[in-house]
C-alpha positions as a printed Julia matrix, in Angstrom:
86×3 Matrix{Float64}:
   0.09   0.15  -0.03
   1.34   3.29  -0.91
   1.3    5.85   1.79
   3.05   8.82  -0.3
   1.05  11.84  -1.32
   2.29  14.64  -3.0
  -0.82  16.53  -1.13
   0.81  16.36   2.08
   3.08  19.26   1.19
   0.1   21.44   1.08
  -0.61  20.46   5.19
   1.11  22.05   7.91
   0.63  22.32  11.73
  -2.78  24.07  12.3
  -4.63  24.98  15.28
  -8.26  23.52  15.49
 -10.82  26.01  15.06
 -13.28  24.33  17.11
 -13.27  21.51  20.11
 -16.05  19.84  17.73
 -17.77  20.41  14.25
 -17.88  23.96  13.78
 -21.02  23.93  11.8
 -22.76  21.39  13.81
 -22.21  23.63  16.95
 -24.01  26.66  15.65
 -26.81  24.31  14.51
 -27.18  22.3   17.6
 -26.55  19.06  15.38
 -24.66  15.99  16.57
 -22.16  14.06  14.93
 -20.31  11.16  14.81
 -16.51  11.48  14.42
 -14.56  14.59  13.74
 -11.9   15.34  11.01
  -9.41  18.21  11.13
  -8.18  20.02   7.66
  -4.59  19.98   7.74
  -4.38  23.23   5.45
  -6.65  25.54   7.8
  -7.55  23.94  10.8
 -11.64  23.56   9.96
 -12.91  20.77  12.45
 -15.94  19.03  10.7
 -17.76  15.97  11.29
 -17.0   12.71   9.19
 -19.05  10.86   6.28
 -21.05   8.72   8.91
 -22.54  11.87  10.47
 -25.71  13.5    8.68
 -23.92  16.81   7.75
 -20.64  15.32   6.68
 -19.06  19.01   7.31
 -15.46  17.73   6.76
 -16.26  16.47   2.72
 -18.43  19.8    2.51
 -15.38  21.69   3.84
 -13.22  19.83   1.08
 -15.57  20.47  -1.7
 -15.75  24.18  -0.88
 -12.24  24.94  -0.39
 -10.16  22.02  -2.16
  -8.42  21.66   1.11
  -7.2   17.88   0.39
  -5.84  16.12   3.57
  -7.69  15.76   6.68
  -6.62  13.99  10.06
  -8.63  12.25  12.57
  -9.73  14.64  14.99
 -10.62  11.64  17.73
  -8.58  11.39  20.81
  -5.53   8.67  19.92
  -6.04   8.48  16.14
  -3.54  10.21  13.91
  -4.33   8.63  10.44
  -5.05  11.08   7.58
  -6.98  11.02   4.44
  -6.33  12.64   0.98
  -9.62  13.58  -0.83
  -8.04  13.79  -4.04
  -6.21  10.93  -4.17
  -8.54   8.78  -2.03
  -5.84   7.68  -0.13
  -5.58   6.6    3.43
  -2.25   7.93   5.15
  -1.47   6.23   8.52
């Protein structure tokens, strides 16, 4: 399995925008898991969540790489390459 991704170069240390999904916190909705955009720090909910805000953020911004924002998880995902990065 390839773990190299050219889009990782667009990632850098970020400050999370919120402790939970930014949009769900504003609307009062719930989420399943959280994802952190490694380009800007946006915290959004995963695709198992009703609103899928992490993917919506990617579609709006084209920021390609997210990381799990769950305690103890450090994996990343590239939306463009559809690549899991341990």
